[in-house]
C-alpha positions in Angstrom: 146.4 264.1 -33.0 148.7 261.2 -33.7 151.6 260.0 -31.6 154.2 261.8 -33.8 152.4 265.2 -33.3 152.1 264.6 -29.6 155.8 263.9 -29.2 156.6 266.9 -31.3 154.7 269.2 -28.9 156.2 267.5 -25.8 159.8 267.9 -27.1 159.1 271.5 -28.2 157.6 272.5 -24.8 160.6 271.0 -23.0 163.0 272.7 -25.4 161.4 276.1 -24.9 161.4 275.6 -21.1 165.1 274.6 -21.1 166.0 277.5 -23.4 164.2 279.9 -21.0 166.0 278.5 -18.0 169.3 278.9 -19.7 169.0 282.7 -19.6 167.2 282.9 -16.3 169.1 280.4 -14.1 171.1 282.2 -11.4 173.8 279.4 -11.2 175.9 279.1 -14.4 176.3 275.4 -13.8 172.5 275.0 -13.8 172.3 277.1 -17.0 174.8 274.8 -18.7 172.9 271.7 -17.7 169.7 273.2 -19.0 171.5 274.0 -22.3 172.4 270.3 -22.5 168.7 269.4 -22.0 167.8 271.8 -24.8 170.3 270.2 -27.1 168.8 266.8 -26.4 165.3 267.9 -27.1 166.4 269.5 -30.3 168.0 266.2 -31.3 164.7 264.5 -30.6 162.9 266.9 -32.9 165.4 266.1 -35.6 164.7 262.4 -35.1 161.0 263.1 -35.6 161.9 264.7 -38.9 163.8 261.5 -39.9 167.1 263.4 -39.9 169.0 260.8 -37.8 172.5 261.9 -38.8 171.9 265.5 -37.8 170.4 264.4 -34.5 173.3 262.2 -33.6 175.8 264.9 -34.6 174.0 267.4 -32.4 174.3 265.0 -29.4 177.9 263.9 -30.1 179.4 267.3 -31.0 177.5 269.8 -28.8 176.5 267.7 -25.8 179.4 265.3 -25.8 182.2 267.8 -26.5 181.3 271.4 -26.4 178.9 271.5 -23.5 180.9 269.1 -21.3 184.0 271.2 -21.8 182.0 274.4 -21.1 180.5 272.8 -18.0 184.0 271.8 -16.7 185.3 275.3 -17.4 182.4 277.0 -15.6 182.8 274.6 -12.6 186.6 275.3 -12.4 186.4 279.1 -12.7 185.6 281.2 -9.7 182.8 283.3 -11.1 181.5 286.3 -9.2 177.7 286.1 -9.7 177.1 289.5 -8.2 179.2 291.3 -10.9 177.4 289.3 -13.6 174.0 290.4 -12.4 174.9 294.0 -12.3 173.4 296.1 -15.0 170.8 293.4 -16.0 167.8 295.7 -15.8 169.7 298.5 -17.5 170.3 296.5 -20.6 167.0 294.6 -20.5 165.0 297.0 -22.8 167.6 296.6 -25.6 167.8 292.9 -25.1 164.0 292.5 -25.2 163.8 294.6 -28.4 166.4 292.5 -30.1 164.7 289.3 -29.0 161.3 290.5 -30.2 162.8 291.4 -33.6 164.5 288.0 -33.9 161.2 286.3 -33.0 159.3 288.3 -35.6 161.8 287.4 -38.3 161.7 283.7 -37.5 157.9 283.8 -37.4 157.8 285.5 -40.9 160.2 282.9 -42.3 158.3 279.9 -40.7 154.9 281.2 -41.6 156.0 281.8 -45.2 157.5 278.3 -45.4 154.5 276.5 -43.9 151.9 278.7 -45.5 151.6 277.2 -48.9 153.3 274.9 -51.3 153.6 271.2 -51.6 155.6 269.2 -49.1 159.1 268.3 -50.2 159.4 265.1 -52.1 162.3 262.7 -51.8 164.1 262.4 -55.1 165.1 258.9 -56.0 168.1 258.3 -58.1 167.7 255.9 -61.0 168.7 252.4 -60.0 168.2 253.1 -56.3 165.3 251.7 -54.4 163.3 254.1 -52.2 164.3 252.1 -49.1 168.0 252.7 -49.8 167.8 256.4 -49.5 170.4 257.8 -47.0 170.2 261.2 -45.4 174.0 261.1 -44.7 174.8 260.5 -48.3 172.5 263.2 -49.6 173.8 265.7 -47.0 177.4 265.0 -48.0 176.6 265.4 -51.6 175.0 268.8 -51.0 177.9 269.9 -48.8 180.6 269.0 -51.2 178.8 270.1 -54.4 176.3 272.9 -54.1 177.6 274.3 -50.7 181.3 273.7 -51.2 182.4 277.4 -51.0 180.4 278.1 -47.8 181.9 275.0 -46.3 185.4 276.1 -47.2 184.8 279.6 -45.8 183.5 278.1 -42.5 186.5 275.8 -42.3 188.9 278.8 -42.8 187.1 280.8 -40.1 187.3 277.8 -37.7 191.0 277.5 -38.5 191.6 281.2 -37.8 189.8 280.8 -34.5 191.9 277.8 -33.5 195.1 279.7 -34.4 194.0 282.8 -32.5 193.1 280.7 -29.4 196.5 279.0 -29.4 198.3 282.3 -29.9 196.5 283.9 -27.0 197.2 280.9 -24.8 200.9 280.5 -25.6 201.9 284.1 -25.5 205.0 284.7 -23.4 204.4 286.0 -19.9 207.0 288.0 -17.9 206.4 286.1 -14.7 206.7 282.7 -16.5 209.5 280.4 -15.2 209.5 277.9 -18.0 212.8 276.6 -19.3 213.4 275.9 -23.0 213.6 272.2 -23.8 216.5 272.7 -26.2 218.6 274.3 -23.4 217.7 271.4 -21.1 219.0 268.9 -23.7 222.2 270.8 -24.3 223.1 271.1 -20.6 226.1 269.1 -19.2 226.9 267.7 -15.8 229.4 270.5 -15.0 226.8 273.1 -15.7 224.4 271.7 -13.1 226.7 271.6 -10.0 229.5 274.0 -9.4 231.8 273.6 -6.4 233.2 276.8 -4.9 236.2 277.1 -2.5 235.8 279.9 0.0 238.2 281.0 2.7 237.1 280.6 6.2 236.2 283.6 8.3 237.9 282.2 11.4 240.6 279.6 11.9 239.3 276.2 12.9 241.6 276.0 16.0 240.5 279.3 17.4 236.9 278.3 17.0 237.5 275.1 18.9 239.4 276.8 21.7 236.7 279.5 22.0 234.1 276.7 22.4 236.1 275.0 25.2 236.6 278.3 27.0 233.0 279.1 26.9 231.9 275.8 28.3 233.4 276.3 31.9 232.1 279.8 32.0 228.6 278.6 31.4 229.1 275.9 34.1 230.1 278.6 36.6 227.1 280.7 35.9 224.7 277.8 36.4 226.4 277.0 39.7 
């Protein structure tokens, strides 16, 4: 066993352990951290396959953006763990059946791919040296030529998801006290403060005389 094979087995073992802990950890924050570890190990496997661009994209996009955002959301939300754990064993047989089916399908695909055939060869364009081969350039060429329509469909789906998230977030609530910015700009000074002149309930002189008469009475009671 060479060094590359040994690293592959180490990264794969840590990846499987982290993925198992994602679904078995009781604390959702710990589950999110184990998912970050799983993404890192998957990126290392991509590095062993000499797909450096995919590895760095996996780290930057999923670990640097998606998982950090998810981790902050989980830490800020007040999650009731008892309600999450309810009904786990009731749905466990169905989940185990679906998981076993997915594992069998992946095993069939992987065994069929590694069973026979020659290893893929790197095609070298005329006038290009073998050392100048770029995974990023070849990936971009495939995405925007052979897989252009799936890429456009995926971009449309992401756009619809973004619009739906914004629409759900910005929907008007009945208990909202927000003020329109256009109304704030059009407001004038006389609209902000209004002085009202109201008649007094009692004359000012009578009030003063009543206060003077009440003072000696209080003095007599104290004496």
